N, C-alpha and C positions, 0 to 999 in steps of 0.2 A: 533132598530140601522136605522141610517140616510140609504138610498140609496146615491151613487156616485155626483149626482145628485145636493142632498142637505149637502152637505158636502165641496164638490169645491168651495171657491170662485172667485165671479164673477171677470170676467177682458176683462175691454177692453183698448183704443189706444182713445191715441186724437194727433192733433197734435201738434207739438212743438212746446212752447212762447216762449215770453220774460223776462218773469219768473220763467225758467227754469233749469237757472243755476243753482240751485243745483242740481239737478237731476246728471245732468254729472259731477259736483264736488262729488257727491256720489257712481260714477258706478269709469270714469273713472282717479277717483283723489286718488280713495283707494285701498291698497297694496290688499284684498285681491282680489277683483272682476276683476285686471290687474295683477294677476301672472304668466296667458298666452300670459299679451298680452305689457312684458317688462317694469311691473313697475308703481307705477300712475306718473297722468301727471302732471309739475308744473299749477300753479297756470295759468299763461299765456296760454298756450297749450289749456286747459280745456276755458281757454275766448272763441280762434278762433276755436275750436269745435265747443261749442257753437253759435256761432256768422255766422257760414259754415251751421249749421242746420238751423235756421233762414233765414240762403239765401234757403237752400229748395226748399223750400214753394212758388207753384204757376207757377219754372220757366219750370215744365216738364220731370227735369233731376234724380228726386229718390223721397225720402220725409221720413223725421223722427216724429216719435211716439213717445212722451210717457204712456207708459204699468203704466194703474192709476184698481186697486184692493181693493175688501171693501165696503160698506158702503156710505161710506166716500167717495170713489173717493183716496186713497189714492197713492203717487208716488212707485212705485215697480221696475223700469227702463227704460231702451230705445228700440227702433225698429226702424229699415229703413234696405232703400231700395238706391241703388245711381245707375246712370250711372257706366257703367265701360266697357273695353277691356277685355273677357277673352279666349286668343290662337285662336287669329281673329276676334271672333265673338263681336260685339253690345250688354251688356248682363244688365244685373240689377247686383248689387251686396251688401248681407243682412247682418247684422248685430245686433245684441243684445246685452242685459249685462241688467242687474236686480241685483237691490242692494241685499249684503247676511241676510239681515232682509228678508229676499222672495225668498229664495232658496233653493233646493225640495219639488216644489207644485205647478208644471208643468205651472206657469207663464210663463216662456220664450217661454214654444212647444204654447201653448192657443195664445200668443203676437206674435209669429211668424205667424201662419196659418193667422190671423188675418190680419195681415201685407202683406202678399205674398194672398190677398183677391184685396187689394189695386192693389199691383203690374201688376195682374192680368185685376184687369176694367181701367189700364194707359193705355191698348194696345197696349207697346212701344218695347217689346223690347218674342225672345217666351222661352228667360233661364233668370234664379233665380242663382249665385256662389251662396255662405258661403265658408269658409275660416277656420271653428277652426283649433288651432293648436292640431297637434295629440293627445300629452298630452292630450287636455280640456277635459275627457270621458263625463262633465256634458255637453259640447256645442252638442257635438259628438249624444249627444241623444236627446236634441233637434233636429239638423235636420233629425235623423232616426227615430222621431216619429210626424213630421209636413212635410214627406212624400218624403224629398229627398233623390234621387240617392248617393250610394257614388260610385266616376267618381275613384277617387286614392291617392297615395298622390301628395303632389307636393311641392317648394317650395316659399314660397309667404317673398317679404319685407315689415315686420314689427316687428316695428315701422319702418317707413322709417329709408332704413341704415342695417338695421337689419336680414336675412333670418333666418325664419320660418319654420322648417317644417310644416305642413300643411296637412289635407285631404279637397281635394276642394269637397266637396256637393255638386250637382247641382238639379233643380227645374225646369217640364217644365210646362213651366202656361198656 
């Protein structure tokens, strides 16, 4: 029998690149992956999101990554953090999205831990917050397993113009 180290596929993150529009399309453009986020985004919004992800590089305002897995480093989703204001404080907000074909493998949690290390290395903010929908059991589990602390339930505006009941998870860097 294989031990856990041998049965878990490798997970790495790499910086977002110009050729990664398909990754954002397969996550934020997919109904299954966005059911807790207001549904799939249209092509124009996906292109805008991709441009925002690219624009973060080197700004010091955050960082977006592609999650890759397996020996061939297949794209499995995205994870990142960006500057935000929460409760009067400057913080990082963090989010992730994993392609449905990769769900249930612990990939989001491991990628989140890797991205948290980059946020810590930036030495810019004291905290990272994540705001998964209260109905998104998988993303709330990612927060718990990655070491976030549940601060409570809040209402956030996501997508913009649509109030969403979310859990405020915080991570002290």
